[in-house]
N, C-alpha and C positions, 0 to 999 in steps of 0.2 A: 444468494447474499455473498459477499466478499467482505473479509475482517480487515480491520486495519490494524498494522502491527509497527513497532517502533524498533530501530535496531539498539541491542544494548551493549553492542562490541564492536571494534573497529572504526576506521576513519569516519565513518558515517554514523556513530553513535549518537542516539537520540532523534535520528530522523525517523518521520513519518512515511508508510507505504501501504499501498493495498496489495493485499496477498490475492493474485489472480488463481493460481493453484499451487498446489504440494505434492511431491512425488519424491520418492526414494531418500525421505530427510531432509529435504529443501524446500524451501520455500521460493515461489518467484515472485517478485515483487516490481510493481511499478509507482511512479509518484505521478506520471504526467508532465515531468518536467524536465530533469535529467535523466531518468530511468523510463523509457516509454515502452510501447507495445514491440516496438523492433529490437530493442537491447534490455530486456529483462535484468533486474538484479537478481542474481542468484546465491542466496543466503542459509545455511544451517539453519535448522529450526531451533535448535537449541542458544542461537545469534538472535533471535526476536523475541517479542514480547508481544502477544496478543492483547490491544486494549479491551475487547469485548466490545467496540464501535465495529457497528456494518456499514457497507454501502451497496445500493442497489445497482450494478451496472448492466443488467438484463433489459433495460427498458432502453439501452442505445442499441442500435442497430444500423451502420455500424457502429463498433467503439473507436474512439480515436483519444489521443494522449489527452486534449483538452476536456473530455469527458472526465477522465480520470482524476485530473487535477482540480476540476469543479465540483466534484463529488466529497473528494479527500477534504479540499477546504472548507466545505459547507459543514460535513459531520463533526471535524475538530473544532470549529467555533461555535456549534450546538452544543458539543460535549465539555466545553470549556478547555479546552486543550489547546496550547499556544504553541504546538509543533507543527514541523511542516514549512 
């Protein structure tokens, strides 16, 4: 399961992303639109807030940007969140 997080600072403040993985104090994020699998957003963990919402990307093989965007929108809509 991948968590959904929101940027809490920077020019992308309040933007929702899916955390694909974390390494060395950084989160590697994608939104399926401007930040896709080939150009992940690298952001310090202290600059994001996990929403407690998750998406299951393991059901997609291979995984494409459109899958990330679809799942992100679906979960945010169900969660009553207007971000993204």
